[in-house]
Each structure stands twice: as C-alpha cells, then as structure tokens.
C-alpha positions as a printed NumPy array, in Angstrom:
array([[153.776,  57.599, 113.476],
       [155.814,  60.63 , 114.494],
       [154.336,  63.969, 113.559],
       [156.231,  67.19 , 113.148],
       [155.341,  70.113, 115.427],
       [153.056,  72.718, 113.959],
       [154.876,  75.49 , 112.126],
       [153.38 ,  78.177, 114.359],
       [154.51 ,  76.655, 117.622],
       [156.522,  78.942, 119.916],
       [159.634,  76.826, 119.486],
       [159.647,  77.593, 115.796],
       [159.697,  81.352, 116.38 ],
       [162.815,  81.375, 118.518],
       [166.103,  82.34 , 117.04 ],
       [168.786,  80.006, 118.447],
       [172.343,  81.189, 118.539],
       [175.078,  79.05 , 120.045],
       [175.802,  80.173, 123.6  ],
       [172.94 ,  82.628, 123.959],
       [169.256,  83.175, 123.425],
       [168.093,  85.861, 121.012],
       [164.402,  86.72 , 121.392],
       [162.248,  87.199, 118.31 ],
       [161.571,  90.718, 117.068],
       [159.214,  92.625, 119.315],
       [155.595,  92.892, 118.322],
       [155.176,  96.079, 120.367],
       [153.429,  98.922, 118.52 ],
       [155.798, 101.419, 116.929],
       [155.415, 105.136, 116.675],
       [155.151, 106.856, 113.303],
       [156.261, 110.348, 112.445],
       [153.406, 112.156, 110.764],
       [153.971, 114.094, 107.532],
       [152.655, 117.567, 108.409],
       [150.91 , 120.124, 106.205],
       [151.675, 123.842, 106.357],
       [148.368, 124.529, 108.089],
       [148.931, 122.234, 111.028],
       [150.654, 124.852, 113.267],
       [147.594, 126.998, 113.031],
       [145.401, 124.086, 113.992],
       [147.587, 123.531, 117.078],
       [147.222, 127.189, 118.011],
       [143.47 , 127.003, 117.668],
       [143.196, 123.907, 119.861],
       [145.559, 125.404, 122.404],
       [143.469, 128.559, 122.64 ],
       [140.348, 126.43 , 123.24 ],
       [142.099, 124.784, 126.226],
       [143.2  , 128.203, 127.513],
       [139.629, 129.48 , 127.477],
       [138.306, 126.306, 129.091],
       [140.549, 126.69 , 132.15 ],
       [141.552, 130.35 , 132.54 ],
       [142.378, 130.015, 136.252],
       [145.041, 127.39 , 135.673],
       [146.331, 129.379, 132.7  ],
       [146.681, 132.475, 134.871],
       [148.884, 130.624, 137.319],
       [151.335, 129.618, 134.625],
       [151.058, 132.989, 132.873],
       [152.315, 134.759, 136.034],
       [155.262, 132.348, 136.091],
       [156.136, 133.141, 132.469],
       [155.804, 136.9  , 133.135],
       [158.202, 136.594, 136.038],
       [160.766, 134.953, 133.821],
       [160.437, 137.738, 131.315],
       [160.93 , 140.432, 133.928],
       [164.098, 138.741, 135.154],
       [165.384, 138.494, 131.566],
       [164.665, 142.174, 130.949],
       [166.472, 143.214, 134.155],
       [169.567, 141.226, 133.155],
       [169.47 , 142.703, 129.675],
       [169.487, 146.231, 131.086],
       [172.285, 145.693, 133.677],
       [174.475, 142.84 , 132.252],
       [173.586, 142.4  , 128.568],
       [176.515, 140.041, 127.977],
       [174.706, 137.531, 130.149],
       [171.394, 137.912, 128.334],
       [171.879, 134.816, 126.235],
       [172.7  , 132.768, 129.268],
       [169.535, 133.842, 131.02 ],
       [167.511, 133.427, 127.816],
       [168.743, 129.879, 127.373],
       [167.912, 129.18 , 131.018],
       [164.4  , 130.456, 130.397],
       [164.157, 128.163, 127.394],
       [165.164, 125.348, 129.748],
       [162.705, 126.224, 132.52 ],
       [159.88 , 127.178, 130.168],
       [159.139, 123.715, 128.786],
       [158.981, 122.287, 132.313],
       [156.502, 124.869, 133.357],
       [154.618, 124.066, 130.207],
       [154.518, 120.423, 131.27 ],
       [151.752, 121.354, 133.641],
       [149.846, 122.822, 130.712],
       [150.428, 119.637, 128.715],
       [148.83 , 117.747, 131.599],
       [145.786, 119.986, 131.419],
       [145.431, 119.406, 127.684],
       [146.095, 115.679, 128.082],
       [143.381, 115.361, 130.691],
       [140.901, 117.217, 128.499],
       [141.737, 114.956, 125.607],
       [140.979, 111.782, 127.586],
       [137.924, 113.2  , 129.358],
       [139.415, 113.793, 132.846],
       [138.763, 117.05 , 134.663],
       [141.999, 119.102, 134.836],
       [143.258, 120.255, 138.243],
       [145.926, 122.766, 139.103],
       [147.456, 120.545, 141.736],
       [147.722, 117.617, 139.35 ],
       [149.304, 119.84 , 136.694],
       [151.921, 121.235, 139.072],
       [153.026, 117.76 , 140.251],
       [152.64 , 115.828, 136.999],
       [156.415, 115.623, 136.539],
       [156.939, 113.538, 139.732],
       [155.783, 110.349, 137.982],
       [158.464, 110.727, 135.303],
       [161.328, 111.919, 137.494],
       [163.997, 109.642, 136.01 ],
       [163.312, 110.515, 132.372],
       [162.842, 114.195, 133.177],
       [166.036, 114.309, 135.178],
       [168.093, 112.975, 132.288],
       [166.429, 115.32 , 129.82 ],
       [167.101, 118.238, 132.21 ],
       [170.826, 117.182, 132.24 ],
       [171.001, 117.229, 128.458],
       [169.311, 120.607, 128.219],
       [171.462, 122.034, 131.008],
       [174.589, 121.072, 129.108],
       [173.241, 122.758, 125.983],
       [172.326, 125.834, 128.009],
       [175.79 , 126.119, 129.465],
       [177.433, 125.732, 126.082],
       [175.123, 128.308, 124.592],
       [175.876, 130.796, 127.402],
       [179.618, 130.228, 127.114],
       [179.522, 130.613, 123.364],
       [177.598, 133.893, 123.641],
       [180.237, 135.293, 126.042],
       [183.027, 134.27 , 123.649],
       [181.225, 136.046, 120.784],
       [180.94 , 139.25 , 122.875],
       [184.616, 139.14 , 123.826],
       [185.896, 138.445, 120.299],
       [183.636, 140.457, 118.04 ],
       [182.317, 143.453, 120.037],
       [184.481, 146.363, 118.909],
       [183.235, 149.216, 121.144],
       [183.533, 147.573, 124.578],
       [181.014, 145.57 , 126.551],
       [177.661, 147.395, 126.51 ],
       [176.292, 148.142, 129.936],
       [173.759, 150.974, 129.468],
       [170.121, 151.176, 128.353],
       [171.445, 152.188, 124.965],
       [172.72 , 148.672, 124.331],
       [170.503, 148.217, 121.243],
       [172.129, 151.203, 119.549],
       [175.559, 149.854, 120.448],
       [174.799, 146.35 , 119.259],
       [173.483, 147.521, 115.902],
       [176.277, 150.023, 115.383],
       [177.613, 149.458, 111.873],
       [181.081, 148.953, 113.348],
       [179.784, 145.813, 115.041],
       [178.271, 144.054, 112.054],
       [180.654, 141.081, 112.548],
       [179.408, 140.734, 116.092],
       [175.758, 140.857, 115.042],
       [176.358, 138.192, 112.304],
       [178.306, 135.891, 114.661],
       [175.889, 136.335, 117.568],
       [172.911, 135.578, 115.323],
       [174.569, 132.505, 113.847],
       [175.661, 131.101, 117.197],
       [172.383, 131.901, 118.891],
       [170.37 , 130.567, 116.012],
       [172.26 , 127.239, 115.917],
       [171.838, 126.702, 119.69 ],
       [168.204, 127.765, 119.614],
       [167.448, 125.322, 116.803],
       [169.251, 122.536, 118.639],
       [167.33 , 123.206, 121.888],
       [164.023, 123.523, 119.976],
       [164.626, 120.302, 118.014],
       [165.473, 118.366, 121.191],
       [162.513, 119.606, 123.263],
       [159.7  , 120.323, 120.779],
       [157.923, 116.973, 121.403],
       [160.161, 115.134, 123.943],
       [158.644, 116.538, 127.137],
       [154.98 , 115.986, 126.13 ],
       [156.007, 112.508, 124.881],
       [157.5  , 111.66 , 128.274],
       [154.299, 112.839, 129.97 ],
       [152.112, 110.907, 127.511],
       [154.057, 107.651, 127.178],
       [156.387, 107.608, 130.231],
       [159.222, 106.862, 127.811],
       [162.905, 107.412, 128.498],
       [164.568, 110.735, 127.817],
       [166.828, 109.463, 124.995],
       [163.941, 107.95 , 123.024],
       [161.897, 111.111, 123.506],
       [164.735, 113.384, 122.382],
       [165.417, 111.205, 119.34 ],
       [161.739, 111.275, 118.422],
       [161.76 , 115.033, 118.733],
       [164.743, 115.303, 116.39 ],
       [162.985, 112.883, 113.977],
       [159.915, 115.113, 113.893],
       [162.035, 118.111, 112.982],
       [164.085, 116.194, 110.347],
       [160.953, 114.724, 108.716],
       [159.156, 118.039, 108.611],
       [161.861, 120.748, 108.574],
       [159.808, 123.436, 106.85 ],
       [156.681, 123.045, 109.001],
       [158.677, 122.81 , 112.225],
       [160.678, 125.874, 111.323],
       [157.381, 127.686, 110.733],
       [156.162, 126.445, 114.133],
       [159.308, 127.717, 115.783],
       [158.96 , 131.115, 114.104],
       [155.348, 131.374, 115.197],
       [156.339, 130.584, 118.746],
       [159.104, 133.141, 118.658],
       [156.941, 135.87 , 117.047],
       [154.114, 135.438, 119.536],
       [156.48 , 135.49 , 122.497],
       [158.232, 138.632, 121.197],
       [154.927, 140.383, 120.619],
       [153.795, 139.437, 124.156],
       [156.988, 140.831, 125.623],
       [156.507, 144.177, 123.872],
       [153.693, 145.017, 126.306],
       [154.715, 146.72 , 129.636],
       [156.187, 144.178, 132.069],
       [155.665, 141.563, 129.37 ],
       [152.033, 141.211, 130.433],
       [151.197, 139.627, 127.109],
       [152.781, 136.408, 128.432],
       [149.843, 136.077, 130.816],
       [147.899, 134.818, 127.788],
       [150.511, 133.884, 125.201],
       [152.574, 131.704, 127.551],
       [149.776, 129.304, 128.539],
       [148.351, 129.413, 125.025],
       [151.627, 128.245, 123.516],
       [151.978, 125.607, 126.233],
       [148.649, 124.074, 125.344],
       [149.364, 124.369, 121.661],
       [152.678, 122.516, 122.082],
       [150.818, 119.512, 123.409],
       [148.841, 119.386, 120.164],
       [152.037, 119.832, 118.206],
       [153.226, 116.582, 119.748],
       [149.955, 114.813, 119.278],
       [149.776, 115.919, 115.655],
       [153.427, 115.021, 114.894],
       [153.764, 111.577, 116.501],
       [151.261, 108.834, 115.724],
       [150.621, 105.723, 117.778],
       [148.671, 102.595, 116.84 ],
       [144.989, 102.961, 117.854],
       [145.039,  99.968, 120.099],
       [147.693, 101.511, 122.298],
       [146.798, 105.153, 121.896],
       [145.915, 105.713, 125.546],
       [147.656, 108.593, 127.246],
       [149.601, 107.756, 130.396],
       [150.507, 109.694, 133.446]])
C-alpha cells in the first residue's frame, strides 16, 4: 500500500513557483520596537552615569575629544558664523562615531567583559562596511544642511553677513526676525532628520553587525513609534550639551560627552527588543 508523506516533511513546506524556487518565510527572530514611557530617558541617563563612574579614565579620553570639537565650533562661530551650521552638522556626524567607543564600553559591561580603551577605539573596524555606508548617508545630510544654512543667511539676513563677536546681537536684531524663523525651521528639520537616522542605528550596528540601511530604518521606526519620548530624549541631549558648553572652553563636555554616549547605548537597548534566545551582543 502506498502511503502519503507526512504533512510536516520538508517537501511540504516549500513554495513551488514555475521556473524558480521561492524559499519558505524565514524563521529568524525579528526585532520589536518597544513602547517607551516618559521616564525611560531618565533611566538611560542614570545607567549611562553609572558606566561613566565605573571607567573614568576611558571617559576622560573621549571627553577631551568632545571638548576639542566644541573649541573648534566656537572658533568658527566667532570668525565665520555663516559656517557655524556646517561645522555643527559635521560635529553631529563625528560625535556619534566617537560615541561608538563608549557604546562598546557599555556593551562590554552589559555582557560581563572588562572594557578596554584600545578595544573601544578600534571597535568600528569589525563593522567597516556598514559604518562606511552610514557615514555616506550622514555626510550627504551634513552637506545639505550646511548648504541650506548658507542659503538662509544669503536670503534672509538683512544687515549683512555677521563677522564680529557681536553676532548674537545681530542675529536677534528685530529686523532679522524672518532670518531667525527660517534658520530655526531649516536647522530644526535637518537636526531632527539626523537625530532620527542616528539615534539607535550606530549602537545597533555595533550590537548586531547589521547593515546600515536596516539600522537606519530601525532608528526611524523607533522615533515614529515613540515620537514624544524621543523628542524629549533629543531635548535632554541638547540641553545637557548646551549647559556643558557654557563653561569656559566647554569643559563641561569632559563629563557630559561621555555620559551621553553611554546613555545613548541604553537608549538603543531600551528601544529595540530582541528575542531572548538571540539576545547576545556581537562585536
């Protein structure tokens, strides 16, 4: 007697299409975007500060790098303020990649591996392809942002290009209200786009060795699923950075820069969930 094959045999799971083979749907674990509460950003800050205090020497190395960026930005603002947004966007590009070393420190602490400065400085080399593509995307955004800021200066600034230390008084002159509004709108739009693209993409590449496009899409998904909380997170980041830069030579960034780098790792870990059976950090 002829018997039919069992219903759970591999042949029964294949989808046959004339002329080609279509594999069955993947059983690979899928990420989930976590619904965040309003208190989560403060939890990320608390955990980030704990990492900072656990490895102050590594934090000092990155803090000096952030301070140097701030000094360069201030020098450009004083001499060529029309290029300030270009340099600021460049800092927003470089900053997350410096922070990748801090993500590595937090990642190692989370999985029980002793953090090392050398490993944190070179952690990007295992993800060069993905990081390179993400760099390209962010560079394009940075160039567009810089060009848009120059156009706003040229079109809306009614009292000539400012070039003195009194630039703040010139910028906020009532005659230039259109410039202020346009500059804030353009800068805010680009800042939100850069933030949304990078907020979890770089730590995700470090953690999962995923491709840049998937990481950037996941980052955008996190922002779209939790717009209020992520705006709060962005405002906290901005406020702390501004307060740090108010100190002479922006010395506050010695602490605030590494602190926010560590906290951003926990922002990723708190925003993107992975099945427990595959929740093992890579890198």
